[in-house]
MDTraj code that builds the backbone (N, CA, C; nanometers):
import mdtraj as md
import numpy as np

residues = "MET THR ASN GLY SER PRO GLU ASN ARG TRP PHE HIS LEU CYS MET ALA GLU ASP LEU ALA SER PRO ASN ALA PHE VAL THR THR ARG VAL GLY ALA VAL PRO LEU VAL ALA GLN ASN ILE LYS GLY ARG VAL VAL ALA PHE ARG ASN VAL CYS THR HIS ARG PHE ALA VAL ILE HIS GLY GLU PRO SER GLY CYS GLY PRO LEU ARG CYS PRO TYR HIS GLY TRP SER PHE ASP ALA ASP GLY VAL PRO VAL GLY LEU PRO PHE ASN PRO THR ASP PHE GLN LEU GLU ALA GLU GLY ARG ARG ARG LEU ALA LEU HIS PRO ALA SER LEU ALA ARG CYS GLY ARG LEU VAL PHE VAL ARG VAL ALA SER ASP GLY PRO SER LEU GLU GLU GLU LEU GLY SER GLY LEU PHE ALA ARG LEU ALA ALA LEU SER ASP ALA PHE PRO ARG ARG GLY ASP ALA VAL GLU PRO GLU ASP ASP TRP GLU THR ILE GLU ALA ALA ASN LEU ARG LEU HIS LEU ALA PRO ASN GLY ALA LEU LEU LEU HIS SER ALA ALA PRO PRO GLY ALA ASP ARG ARG PHE SER ARG THR VAL THR PHE HIS PRO ALA THR THR PRO ILE THR THR ASP ALA GLU LEU PRO ALA".split()
xyz = np.array([
    [1.5674, 2.0307, 0.6272],
    [1.5385, 1.8958, 0.6758],
    [1.6255, 1.7949, 0.6008],
    [1.6501, 1.6822, 0.6652],
    [1.7367, 1.5833, 0.6043],
    [1.6592, 1.4751, 0.5316],
    [1.5305, 1.4668, 0.5552],
    [1.4499, 1.3632, 0.4927],
    [1.3151, 1.4228, 0.4561],
    [1.2702, 1.4012, 0.3309],
    [1.1458, 1.4597, 0.2864],
    [1.0215, 1.3860, 0.3310],
    [1.0363, 1.2726, 0.4011],
    [0.9198, 1.1980, 0.4464],
    [0.8365, 1.2828, 0.5412],
    [0.7033, 1.2818, 0.5262],
    [0.6196, 1.3617, 0.6164],
    [0.6440, 1.3329, 0.7643],
    [0.6773, 1.2088, 0.7982],
    [0.6974, 1.1747, 0.9384],
    [0.8209, 1.2425, 0.9971],
    [0.9091, 1.2939, 0.9133],
    [1.0298, 1.3610, 0.9609],
    [1.0184, 1.5130, 0.9560],
    [0.9006, 1.5635, 0.9224],
    [0.8814, 1.7078, 0.9089],
    [0.7946, 1.7626, 1.0212],
    [0.8172, 1.8904, 1.0510],
    [0.7354, 1.9612, 1.1486],
    [0.6086, 2.0152, 1.0802],
    [0.4962, 2.0079, 1.1525],
    [0.3701, 2.0636, 1.1037],
    [0.3061, 2.1473, 1.2139],
    [0.2547, 2.2638, 1.1730],
    [0.1839, 2.3461, 1.2704],
    [0.0570, 2.2749, 1.3131],
    [0.0308, 2.2778, 1.4445],
    [-0.0857, 2.2100, 1.5000],
    [-0.1907, 2.3085, 1.5495],
    [-0.1488, 2.4056, 1.6327],
    [-0.2453, 2.4949, 1.6963],
    [-0.1708, 2.6108, 1.7597],
    [-0.2421, 2.6915, 1.8369],
    [-0.1818, 2.7983, 1.9144],
    [-0.1645, 2.7518, 2.0588],
    [-0.0702, 2.8130, 2.1280],
    [-0.0411, 2.7709, 2.2650],
    [-0.1647, 2.7802, 2.3542],
    [-0.2480, 2.8835, 2.3330],
    [-0.3658, 2.8995, 2.4174],
    [-0.4686, 2.7888, 2.3968],
    [-0.4620, 2.7198, 2.2823],
    [-0.5532, 2.6078, 2.2593],
    [-0.5249, 2.4910, 2.3530],
    [-0.4056, 2.4899, 2.4122],
    [-0.3653, 2.3818, 2.5022],
    [-0.3390, 2.4333, 2.6435],
    [-0.3906, 2.5510, 2.6745],
    [-0.3600, 2.6136, 2.8037],
    [-0.4416, 2.5566, 2.9195],
    [-0.5593, 2.5035, 2.8907],
    [-0.6471, 2.4552, 2.9974],
    [-0.6166, 2.3094, 3.0309],
    [-0.6340, 2.2697, 3.1561],
    [-0.6153, 2.1294, 3.1926],
    [-0.7026, 2.0370, 3.1069],
    [-0.6410, 1.9326, 3.0548],
    [-0.7066, 1.8310, 2.9715],
    [-0.7424, 1.8788, 2.8318],
    [-0.7048, 2.0010, 2.7938],
    [-0.7270, 2.0448, 2.6556],
    [-0.6406, 1.9607, 2.5620],
    [-0.6956, 1.9258, 2.4460],
    [-0.6192, 1.8473, 2.3492],
    [-0.6486, 1.8957, 2.2084],
    [-0.5522, 1.8734, 2.1190],
    [-0.5659, 1.8998, 1.9760],
    [-0.5051, 1.7811, 1.9033],
    [-0.5720, 1.7340, 1.7991],
    [-0.5232, 1.6172, 1.7262],
    [-0.4975, 1.6515, 1.5796],
    [-0.4216, 1.5650, 1.5157],
    [-0.4014, 1.5733, 1.3720],
    [-0.3602, 1.4357, 1.3232],
    [-0.3268, 1.4282, 1.1968],
    [-0.2791, 1.3024, 1.1383],
    [-0.1709, 1.3370, 1.0380],
    [-0.0618, 1.2629, 1.0411],
    [0.0454, 1.2778, 0.9436],
    [0.0611, 1.1439, 0.8736],
    [0.0229, 1.1385, 0.7467],
    [0.0199, 1.0094, 0.6789],
    [-0.0795, 0.9180, 0.7491],
    [-0.0332, 0.7994, 0.7881],
    [-0.1205, 0.7046, 0.8568],
    [-0.1135, 0.7175, 1.0083],
    [-0.0386, 0.8168, 1.0576],
    [-0.0119, 0.8252, 1.2013],
    [-0.0981, 0.9331, 1.2666],
    [-0.1904, 0.8959, 1.3565],
    [-0.2654, 0.9957, 1.4318],
    [-0.1800, 1.0499, 1.5459],
    [-0.1862, 1.1813, 1.5693],
    [-0.1098, 1.2452, 1.6756],
    [-0.2036, 1.3245, 1.7654],
    [-0.1628, 1.3408, 1.8902],
    [-0.2376, 1.4237, 1.9836],
    [-0.1389, 1.5022, 2.0689],
    [-0.1712, 1.6303, 2.0916],
    [-0.1020, 1.7111, 2.1916],
    [-0.2031, 1.7406, 2.3006],
    [-0.1605, 1.7293, 2.4261],
    [-0.2562, 1.7418, 2.5365],
    [-0.1920, 1.8064, 2.6577],
    [-0.2726, 1.8842, 2.7281],
    [-0.2331, 1.9418, 2.8559],
    [-0.2725, 1.8434, 2.9654],
    [-0.1717, 1.7892, 3.0328],
    [-0.1966, 1.6961, 3.1425],
    [-0.1357, 1.7546, 3.2687],
    [-0.2213, 1.8048, 3.3548],
    [-0.1794, 1.8656, 3.4814],
    [-0.0798, 1.9781, 3.4580],
    [-0.1062, 2.0602, 3.3559],
    [-0.0225, 2.1755, 3.3276],
    [0.0965, 2.1482, 3.2383],
    [0.1200, 2.0263, 3.2029],
    [0.2310, 1.9887, 3.1153],
    [0.1756, 1.9526, 2.9779],
    [0.2256, 2.0200, 2.8734],
    [0.1785, 1.9931, 2.7374],
    [0.2719, 1.8914, 2.6726],
    [0.2167, 1.7809, 2.6289],
    [0.2942, 1.6699, 2.5734],
    [0.2284, 1.6222, 2.4447],
    [0.3028, 1.5452, 2.3652],
    [0.2499, 1.4935, 2.2385],
    [0.2825, 1.3460, 2.2253],
    [0.1864, 1.2705, 2.1732],
    [0.2012, 1.1262, 2.1543],
    [0.1331, 1.0842, 2.0252],
    [0.1608, 0.9625, 1.9840],
    [0.0756, 0.8998, 1.8829],
    [-0.0599, 0.8750, 1.9484],
    [-0.1644, 0.9133, 1.8786],
    [-0.2989, 0.9121, 1.9339],
    [-0.3611, 0.7726, 1.9234],
    [-0.2866, 0.6737, 1.9718],
    [-0.3280, 0.5339, 1.9598],
    [-0.3000, 0.4635, 2.0918],
    [-0.4011, 0.4022, 2.1490],
    [-0.3850, 0.3282, 2.2728],
    [-0.2951, 0.2064, 2.2498],
    [-0.2069, 0.1792, 2.3439],
    [-0.1135, 0.0669, 2.3298],
    [-0.1744, -0.0655, 2.3747],
    [-0.3002, -0.0655, 2.4146],
    [-0.3641, -0.1901, 2.4558],
    [-0.4239, -0.2626, 2.3359],
    [-0.5236, -0.2012, 2.2715],
    [-0.5858, -0.2630, 2.1542],
    [-0.5800, -0.1700, 2.0328],
    [-0.4932, -0.0687, 2.0406],
    [-0.4604, 0.0180, 1.9264],
    [-0.5799, 0.0983, 1.8743],
    [-0.6711, 0.1320, 1.9619],
    [-0.7818, 0.2205, 1.9255],
    [-0.7338, 0.3653, 1.9303],
    [-0.7937, 0.4500, 1.8465],
    [-0.7663, 0.5931, 1.8542],
    [-0.8222, 0.6471, 1.9852],
    [-0.7420, 0.7271, 2.0554],
    [-0.7837, 0.7747, 2.1874],
    [-0.8813, 0.8919, 2.1743],
    [-0.8387, 0.9999, 2.1098],
    [-0.9254, 1.1161, 2.0886],
    [-0.9674, 1.1199, 1.9419],
    [-1.0955, 1.1123, 1.9159],
    [-1.1442, 1.1088, 1.7784],
    [-1.1768, 1.2439, 1.7197],
    [-1.1824, 1.3484, 1.8022],
    [-1.2172, 1.4811, 1.7538],
    [-1.0915, 1.5638, 1.7272],
    [-1.1004, 1.6663, 1.6379],
    [-0.9835, 1.7510, 1.6113],
    [-0.9360, 1.8275, 1.7340],
    [-1.0254, 1.8585, 1.8261],
    [-0.9864, 1.9273, 1.9487],
    [-1.0957, 1.9065, 2.0521],
    [-1.0612, 1.9359, 2.1776],
    [-1.1593, 1.9205, 2.2832],
    [-1.0948, 1.9303, 2.4193],
    [-1.1660, 1.8843, 2.5194],
    [-1.1164, 1.8867, 2.6569],
    [-1.1641, 1.7598, 2.7260],
    [-1.0706, 1.6810, 2.7703],
    [-1.1040, 1.5561, 2.8367],
    [-0.9768, 1.4793, 2.8658],
    [-0.9800, 1.3879, 2.9592],
    [-0.8592, 1.3132, 2.9946],
    [-0.8074, 1.2297, 2.8784],
    [-0.6804, 1.1979, 2.8830],
    [-0.6190, 1.1132, 2.7811],
    [-0.6580, 0.9691, 2.8116],
    [-0.7805, 0.9354, 2.7739],
    [-0.8392, 0.8064, 2.8087],
    [-0.8947, 0.7394, 2.6841],
    [-0.8573, 0.6154, 2.6624],
    [-0.9054, 0.5397, 2.5473],
    [-1.0531, 0.5054, 2.5659],
    [-1.1359, 0.5287, 2.4627],
    [-1.2788, 0.4986, 2.4775],
    [-1.3110, 0.3491, 2.4701],
    [-1.2131, 0.2677, 2.4321],
    [-1.2404, 0.1253, 2.4100],
    [-1.2499, 0.0487, 2.5424],
    [-1.1403, 0.0472, 2.6192],
    [-1.1418, -0.0201, 2.7486],
    [-1.1163, 0.0741, 2.8655],
    [-1.1131, 0.2053, 2.8386],
    [-1.1026, 0.3010, 2.9472],
    [-0.9642, 0.3221, 3.0038],
    [-0.8605, 0.2760, 2.9343],
    [-0.7250, 0.3013, 2.9835],
    [-0.6963, 0.4517, 2.9769],
    [-0.6391, 0.5074, 3.0831],
    [-0.5986, 0.6476, 3.0836],
    [-0.4484, 0.6559, 3.1054],
    [-0.3898, 0.7664, 3.0581],
    [-0.2440, 0.7794, 3.0534],
    [-0.2002, 0.9093, 3.1177],
    [-0.0789, 0.9063, 3.1777],
    [-0.0254, 1.0265, 3.2407],
    [0.0607, 1.1051, 3.1423],
    [0.1277, 1.2102, 3.1898],
    [0.2048, 1.2986, 3.1024],
    [0.3285, 1.2317, 3.0450],
    [0.3673, 1.1164, 3.0971],
    [0.4770, 1.0376, 3.0389],
    [0.4253, 0.9303, 2.9438],
    [0.2939, 0.9262, 2.9245],
    [0.2343, 0.8269, 2.8366],
    [0.2111, 0.6927, 2.9021],
    [0.2381, 0.6813, 3.0304],
    [0.2243, 0.5538, 3.1013],
    [0.0782, 0.5339, 3.1419],
    [0.0229, 0.4154, 3.1192],
    [-0.1152, 0.3907, 3.1625],
    [-0.1249, 0.3894, 3.3149],
    [-0.2096, 0.4759, 3.3680],
    [-0.2231, 0.4872, 3.5137],
    [-0.3637, 0.4492, 3.5602],
    [-0.4597, 0.4559, 3.4719],
    [-0.5949, 0.4144, 3.5054],
    [-0.6330, 0.2947, 3.4212],
    [-0.6376, 0.1778, 3.4832],
    [-0.6684, 0.0537, 3.4111],
    [-0.7857, -0.0151, 3.4796],
    [-0.9068, 0.0052, 3.4297],
    [-1.0206, -0.0650, 3.4895],
    [-0.9985, -0.2157, 3.4900],
    [-1.0317, -0.2787, 3.6017],
    [-1.0219, -0.4254, 3.6171],
    [-0.8778, -0.4758, 3.6088],
    [-0.7806, -0.3895, 3.6369],
    [-0.6416, -0.4357, 3.6305],
    [-0.6134, -0.5541, 3.7230],
    [-0.6600, -0.5544, 3.8475],
    [-0.6271, -0.6674, 3.9354],
    [-0.6772, -0.8018, 3.8834],
    [-0.7889, -0.8022, 3.8104],
    [-0.8450, -0.9293, 3.7636],
    [-0.8113, -0.9606, 3.6185],
    [-0.8021, -0.8558, 3.5323],
    [-0.7870, -0.8805, 3.3891],
    [-0.6447, -0.8642, 3.3381],
    [-0.5726, -0.7630, 3.3848],
    [-0.4423, -0.7311, 3.3261],
    [-0.3261, -0.7624, 3.4193],
    [-0.3443, -0.7331, 3.5466],
    [-0.2426, -0.7608, 3.6485],
    [-0.1073, -0.6985, 3.6109],
    [-0.1129, -0.5723, 3.5705],
    [0.0091, -0.5027, 3.5311],
    [0.0701, -0.4294, 3.6492],
    [0.1968, -0.4569, 3.6764],
    [0.2715, -0.3825, 3.7761],
    [0.3386, -0.2636, 3.7074],
    [0.4221, -0.1894, 3.7816],
    [0.4820, -0.0658, 3.7304],
    [0.5616, -0.0886, 3.6026],
    [0.6439, -0.1922, 3.5974],
    [0.7267, -0.2160, 3.4797],
    [0.6407, -0.2542, 3.3598],
    [0.5398, -0.3345, 3.3819],
    [0.4512, -0.3716, 3.2727],
    [0.3762, -0.2518, 3.2172],
    [0.3399, -0.1582, 3.3033],
    [0.2739, -0.0362, 3.2567],
    [0.3694, 0.0486, 3.1736],
    [0.4943, 0.0596, 3.2186],
    [0.5921, 0.1400, 3.1432],
    [0.6151, 0.0829, 3.0042],
    [0.6124, -0.0484, 2.9920],
    [0.6312, -0.1104, 2.8599],
    [0.5147, -0.0793, 2.7664],
    [0.4006, -0.0427, 2.8219],
    [0.2827, -0.0113, 2.7411],
    [0.2589, 0.1399, 2.7320],
    [0.3634, 0.2185, 2.7539],
    [0.3504, 0.3636, 2.7428],
    [0.3228, 0.4037, 2.5986],
    [0.2526, 0.5133, 2.5811],
    [0.2243, 0.5656, 2.4479],
    [0.3542, 0.6033, 2.3767],
    [0.3533, 0.5937, 2.2443],
    [0.4699, 0.6329, 2.1656],
    [0.4789, 0.7854, 2.1606],
    [0.5896, 0.8440, 2.2040],
    [0.5979, 0.9907, 2.2052],
    [0.6116, 1.0481, 2.0651],
    [0.5646, 1.1708, 2.0493],
    [0.5863, 1.2496, 1.9276],
    [0.6621, 1.3755, 1.9678],
    [0.7226, 1.4410, 1.8706],
    [0.7976, 1.5633, 1.8986],
    [0.7032, 1.6823, 1.9049],
    [0.7337, 1.7755, 1.9948],
    [0.6532, 1.8951, 2.0153],
    [0.7475, 2.0139, 2.0274],
    [0.7140, 2.1247, 1.9606],
    [0.7983, 2.2442, 1.9667],
    [0.7110, 2.3672, 1.9535],
    [0.7617, 2.4789, 2.0084],
    [0.6900, 2.6053, 1.9981],
    [0.7758, 2.7091, 1.9296],
    [0.7076, 2.7966, 1.8550],
    [0.7686, 2.9149, 1.7949],
    [0.6786, 3.0311, 1.8356],
    [0.7173, 3.1056, 1.9391],
    [0.6243, 3.2012, 1.9960],
    [0.5025, 3.1275, 2.0489],
    [0.3839, 3.1660, 2.0024],
    [0.2602, 3.0988, 2.0427],
    [0.2209, 2.9870, 1.9469],
    [0.2985, 2.9626, 1.8438],
    [0.2684, 2.8593, 1.7456],
    [0.3213, 2.7246, 1.7950],
    [0.2352, 2.6239, 1.7952],
    [0.2723, 2.4896, 1.8405],
    [0.2846, 2.3979, 1.7197],
    [0.3971, 2.3277, 1.7116],
    [0.4239, 2.2352, 1.6010],
    [0.4443, 2.0945, 1.6561],
    [0.4118, 1.9947, 1.5734],
    [0.4356, 1.8551, 1.6095],
    [0.5076, 1.7840, 1.4955],
    [0.5712, 1.6733, 1.5310],
    [0.6396, 1.5882, 1.4327],
    [0.6274, 1.4442, 1.4798],
    [0.6065, 1.3523, 1.3872],
    [0.5963, 1.2109, 1.4227],
    [0.7293, 1.1596, 1.4760],
    [0.8385, 1.1874, 1.4054],
    [0.9702, 1.1359, 1.4439],
    [1.0159, 1.1980, 1.5750],
    [1.0781, 1.1171, 1.6591],
    [1.1278, 1.1678, 1.7872],
    [1.2629, 1.2349, 1.7736],
    [1.3353, 1.2065, 1.6656],
    [1.4674, 1.2658, 1.6430],
    [1.4689, 1.3383, 1.5093],
    [1.5572, 1.4377, 1.4996],
    [1.5708, 1.5115, 1.3747],
    [1.6031, 1.6561, 1.4020],
    [1.6103, 1.7374, 1.2964],
    [1.6401, 1.8803, 1.3146],
    [1.5359, 1.9481, 1.4026],
    [1.5806, 2.0476, 1.4774],
    [1.4863, 2.1263, 1.5568],
    [1.3944, 2.2054, 1.4643],
    [1.2873, 2.2575, 1.5202],
    [1.1954, 2.3395, 1.4416],
    [1.2673, 2.4612, 1.3853],
    [1.3503, 2.5244, 1.4657],
    [1.4227, 2.6425, 1.4181],
    [1.5182, 2.6063, 1.3053],
    [1.5828, 2.4909, 1.3144],
    [1.6727, 2.4478, 1.2071],
    [1.5951, 2.4224, 1.0784],
    [1.4786, 2.3616, 1.0896],
    [1.4012, 2.3304, 0.9694],
    [1.3468, 2.4567, 0.9030],
    [1.2980, 2.5512, 0.9840],
    [1.2411, 2.6738, 0.9282],
    [1.3482, 2.7735, 0.8868],
    [1.4616, 2.7706, 0.9527],
    [1.5630, 2.8739, 0.9347],
    [1.5474, 2.9779, 1.0446],
    [1.6580, 3.0283, 1.0973],
    [1.6510, 3.1164, 1.2137],
    [1.5761, 3.2462, 1.1841],
    [1.5908, 3.2994, 1.0606],
    [1.5221, 3.4238, 1.0273],
    [1.3716, 3.4088, 1.0255],
    [1.3229, 3.3050, 0.9580],
    [1.1784, 3.2817, 0.9513],
    [1.1239, 3.2441, 1.0883],
    [1.1985, 3.1659, 1.1634],
    [1.1562, 3.1269, 1.2973],
    [1.1350, 3.2508, 1.3840],
    [1.2302, 3.3442, 1.3801],
    [1.2196, 3.4661, 1.4603],
    [1.1009, 3.5519, 1.4141],
    [1.0777, 3.5589, 1.2841],
    [0.9654, 3.6391, 1.2322],
    [0.8330, 3.5800, 1.2768],
    [0.8183, 3.4511, 1.2668],
    [0.6932, 3.3872, 1.3081],
    [0.6696, 3.4049, 1.4580],
    [0.7752, 3.3912, 1.5368],
    [0.7612, 3.4077, 1.6815],
    [0.7163, 3.5497, 1.7144],
    [0.7764, 3.6493, 1.6481],
    [0.7402, 3.7888, 1.6737],
    [0.5958, 3.8172, 1.6324],
    [0.5550, 3.7660, 1.5165],
    [0.4181, 3.7870, 1.4708],
    [0.3175, 3.7206, 1.5640],
    [0.3472, 3.5999, 1.6069],
    [0.2518, 3.5287, 1.6927],
    [0.2335, 3.6013, 1.8253],
    [0.3397, 3.6609, 1.8763],
    [0.3296, 3.7325, 2.0035],
    [0.2644, 3.8699, 1.9871],
    [0.2734, 3.9284, 1.8672],
    [0.2208, 4.0628, 1.8444],
    [0.0713, 4.0641, 1.8156],
    [0.0121, 3.9473, 1.7846],
    [-0.1295, 3.9402, 1.7473],
    [-0.2018, 3.8394, 1.8374],
    [-0.2300, 3.8763, 1.9617],
    [-0.2876, 3.7795, 2.0560],
    [-0.4398, 3.7681, 2.0532],
    [-0.5100, 3.8644, 1.9907],
    [-0.6563, 3.8651, 1.9971],
    [-0.7184, 3.7967, 1.8765],
    [-0.8046, 3.7009, 1.9005],
    [-0.8773, 3.6366, 1.7919],
    [-0.9963, 3.7226, 1.7523],
    [-1.0249, 3.7253, 1.6222],
    [-1.1347, 3.8070, 1.5729],
    [-1.2165, 3.7349, 1.4681],
    [-1.3113, 3.8067, 1.4090],
    [-1.3981, 3.7505, 1.3060],
    [-1.3169, 3.7141, 1.1819],
    [-1.3638, 3.6145, 1.1091],
    [-1.2958, 3.5706, 0.9885],
    [-1.2912, 3.6816, 0.8844],
    [-1.1798, 3.6906, 0.8141],
    [-1.1627, 3.7883, 0.7068],
    [-1.1049, 3.7169, 0.5850],
    [-1.1142, 3.7807, 0.4707],
    [-1.0552, 3.7281, 0.3478],
    [-0.9335, 3.8133, 0.3119],
    [-0.8202, 3.7506, 0.2793],
    [-0.7019, 3.8292, 0.2427],
    [-0.7233, 3.9060, 0.1127],
    [-0.6609, 4.0230, 0.1053],
    [-0.6691, 4.1052, -0.0141],
    [-0.5344, 4.1104, -0.0847],
    [-0.5328, 4.1701, -0.2034],
    [-0.4136, 4.1663, -0.2881],
    [-0.2924, 4.2324, -0.2241],
    [-0.3151, 4.3333, -0.1389],
    [-0.2013, 4.4051, -0.0821],
    [-0.1530, 4.3450, 0.0498],
    [-0.2064, 4.2306, 0.0884],
    [-0.1608, 4.1653, 0.2112],
    [-0.0320, 4.0875, 0.1842],
    [0.0599, 4.0916, 0.2789],
    [0.1830, 4.0121, 0.2681],
    [0.1519, 3.8663, 0.2999],
    [0.2114, 3.7746, 0.2244],
    [0.1931, 3.6312, 0.2483],
    [0.3246, 3.5697, 0.2948],
    [0.3176, 3.4915, 0.4010],
    [0.4338, 3.4227, 0.4573],
    [0.3998, 3.2743, 0.4638],
    [0.4870, 3.1906, 0.4122],
    [0.4616, 3.0462, 0.4139],
    [0.5715, 2.9746, 0.4906],
    [0.5305, 2.8791, 0.5731],
    [0.6247, 2.8000, 0.6518],
    [0.5582, 2.6688, 0.6889],
    [0.6255, 2.5570, 0.6586],
    [0.5688, 2.4250, 0.6848],
    [0.4297, 2.4187, 0.6212],
    [0.3272, 2.3819, 0.6958],
    [0.1897, 2.3780, 0.6436],
    [0.1140, 2.5064, 0.6737],
    [0.1863, 2.6123, 0.7099],
    [0.1265, 2.7399, 0.7456],
    [0.1288, 2.8370, 0.6294],
    [0.0225, 2.9140, 0.6159],
    [0.0205, 3.0303, 0.5283],
    [-0.0389, 3.1457, 0.6087],
    [0.0418, 3.2505, 0.6271],
    [-0.0019, 3.3675, 0.7021],
    [-0.0202, 3.4840, 0.6071],
    [-0.1291, 3.5571, 0.6247],
    [-0.1572, 3.6767, 0.5461],
    [-0.1589, 3.7950, 0.6422],
    [-0.0701, 3.8905, 0.6184],
    [-0.0541, 4.0057, 0.7070],
    [-0.1085, 4.1300, 0.6396],
    [-0.2113, 4.1895, 0.7004],
    [-0.2773, 4.3064, 0.6425],
    [-0.2045, 4.4341, 0.6799],
    [-0.2071, 4.5350, 0.5924],
    [-0.1452, 4.6634, 0.6261],
    [-0.2025, 4.7266, 0.7518],
    [-0.3308, 4.6992, 0.7816],
    [-0.3920, 4.7595, 0.9003],
    [-0.3710, 4.6774, 1.0264],
    [-0.2967, 4.5685, 1.0164],
    [-0.2612, 4.4953, 1.1371],
    [-0.3309, 4.3637, 1.1602],
    [-0.4252, 4.3213, 1.0787],
    [-0.4868, 4.1900, 1.0963],
    [-0.3917, 4.0816, 1.0465],
    [-0.3960, 3.9674, 1.1112],
    [-0.3139, 3.8529, 1.0722],
    [-0.4048, 3.7329, 1.0534],
    [-0.4102, 3.6817, 0.9305],
    [-0.4904, 3.5637, 0.8993],
    [-0.3980, 3.4438, 0.8920],
    [-0.4250, 3.3451, 0.9745],
    [-0.3404, 3.2258, 0.9818],
    [-0.4191, 3.1060, 0.9312],
    [-0.3669, 3.0414, 0.8267],
    [-0.4288, 2.9189, 0.7754],
    [-0.3307, 2.8044, 0.7931],
    [-0.3752, 2.7029, 0.8649],
    [-0.2948, 2.5837, 0.8904],
    [-0.3554, 2.4685, 0.8109],
    [-0.2874, 2.4276, 0.7041],
    [-0.3394, 2.3205, 0.6194],
    [-0.3221, 2.1855, 0.6877],
    [-0.4123, 2.0937, 0.6583],
    [-0.3989, 1.9581, 0.7119],
    [-0.2715, 1.8942, 0.6571],
    [-0.1949, 1.8230, 0.7401],
    [-0.0743, 1.7558, 0.6911],
    [-0.1081, 1.6499, 0.5864],
    [-0.0081, 1.6015, 0.5124],
    [-0.0317, 1.4952, 0.4141],
    [-0.0979, 1.3736, 0.4784],
    [-0.2014, 1.3225, 0.4148],
    [-0.2721, 1.2068, 0.4665],
    [-0.3868, 1.2393, 0.5592],
    [-0.4010, 1.3677, 0.5985],
    [-0.5089, 1.4074, 0.6896],
    [-0.6230, 1.4691, 0.6112],
    [-0.7454, 1.4512, 0.6596],
    [-0.8577, 1.5126, 0.5901],
    [-0.8738, 1.6581, 0.6343],
    [-0.9659, 1.7277, 0.5707],
    [-0.9769, 1.8727, 0.5867],
    [-1.0192, 1.9147, 0.7276],
    [-1.0763, 1.8243, 0.8047],
    [-1.1172, 1.8649, 0.9387],
    [-0.9981, 1.8981, 1.0272],
    [-0.8785, 1.8598, 0.9825],
    [-0.7586, 1.8932, 1.0586],
    [-0.6930, 2.0221, 1.0097],
    [-0.7561, 2.0939, 0.9182],
    [-0.7075, 2.2266, 0.8796],
    [-0.7735, 2.3302, 0.9699],
    [-0.7045, 2.4423, 0.9905],
    [-0.7551, 2.5446, 1.0820],
    [-0.7241, 2.6821, 1.0261],
    [-0.8209, 2.7741, 1.0348],
    [-0.8026, 2.9117, 0.9893],
    [-0.8503, 3.0050, 1.0998],
    [-0.7644, 3.0990, 1.1394],
    [-0.7951, 3.1904, 1.2489],
    [-0.7476, 3.3300, 1.2111],
    [-0.8233, 3.4328, 1.2507],
    [-0.7837, 3.5718, 1.2315],
    [-0.7438, 3.6308, 1.3662],
    [-0.6282, 3.6997, 1.3675],
    [-0.5769, 3.7604, 1.4897],
    [-0.5611, 3.9108, 1.4710],
    [-0.5645, 3.9823, 1.5834],
    [-0.5463, 4.1271, 1.5842],
    [-0.4477, 4.1647, 1.6938],
    [-0.3887, 4.2847, 1.6840],
    [-0.2950, 4.3285, 1.7885],
    [-0.3640, 4.3408, 1.9236],
    [-0.2827, 4.3497, 2.0275],
    [-0.3376, 4.3546, 2.1630],
    [-0.4113, 4.4849, 2.1898],
    [-0.3641, 4.5951, 2.1308],
    [-0.4256, 4.7242, 2.1597],
    [-0.4821, 4.7842, 2.0328],
    [-0.4387, 4.9045, 1.9958],
    [-0.4901, 4.9687, 1.8751],
    [-0.4314, 4.9054, 1.7518],
    [-0.5029, 4.9083, 1.6383],
    [-0.4524, 4.8464, 1.5159],
    [-0.3202, 4.9068, 1.4716],
    [-0.2324, 4.8223, 1.4194],
    [-0.1055, 4.8668, 1.3635],
    [-0.1316, 4.9230, 1.2247],
    [-0.0754, 5.0416, 1.1965],
    [-0.1089, 5.1066, 1.0700],
    [0.0105, 5.1313, 0.9802],
    [0.1323, 5.1111, 1.0301],
    [0.2487, 5.1348, 0.9450],
    [0.3378, 5.0139, 0.9417],
    [0.4052, 4.9956, 0.8275],
    [0.4943, 4.8818, 0.8131],
    [0.6053, 4.8832, 0.9168],
    [0.6471, 5.0025, 0.9575],
    [0.7584, 5.0130, 1.0514],
    [0.7245, 4.9525, 1.1855],
    [0.5965, 4.9428, 1.2180],
    [0.5563, 4.8914, 1.3475],
    [0.5362, 4.7403, 1.3442],
    [0.5394, 4.6790, 1.2284],
    [0.5190, 4.5359, 1.2166],
    [0.6484, 4.4631, 1.2514],
    [0.6394, 4.3422, 1.3108],
    [0.7600, 4.2639, 1.3348],
    [0.8380, 4.2429, 1.2069],
    [0.9662, 4.2678, 1.2105],
    [1.0499, 4.2584, 1.0897],
    [1.0811, 4.1134, 1.0567],
])
top = md.Topology()
chain = top.add_chain()
for i, resn in enumerate(residues, 1):
    res = top.add_residue(resn, chain, resSeq=i)
    for name in ("N", "CA", "C"):
        top.add_atom(name, md.element.get_by_symbol(name[0]), res)
traj = md.Trajectory(xyz[None], top)
């Protein structure tokens, strides 16, 4: 990365399946900036999680399912961040198409590595692969695709391999379990951290040779 500021760094947010359903959303915070990634009509997009009308936080929960609609005055936004549902617009706001575009949500960067979804506050900067390095990027993508089943929580043991990337810490068990811990970004409280255990699609992997290199 070219700048150590948190707003210029990529942070793991969730898994792709967490955003697979219509209106599914996941939120986080980087420093003072709230972010949201959301599925809007099959398109997954990311924005600053702040309404451009009166600057209220749109989604207050770490994750959920519901339209991208501000709870304050009910403004809703499309996949381009443009307000499309404005209660009382003819009498109170009188916004035409250009006025709505000027009030579009501020976009955030979104990237995937296999099934891993990352976000960044800054709209410009190194790609996720550039920041992680091509070798680590390929390893994470392979691991995420090889362990699609979620399972009961486990505790890592001494002989588990540990892989660290961005705010991620992955623990890979010899028997094939993968424990993924996503720490909350700087400035975010612990409710934005996530820990999930994954298993292979079929029978457990038992040899190192079968693990993604």
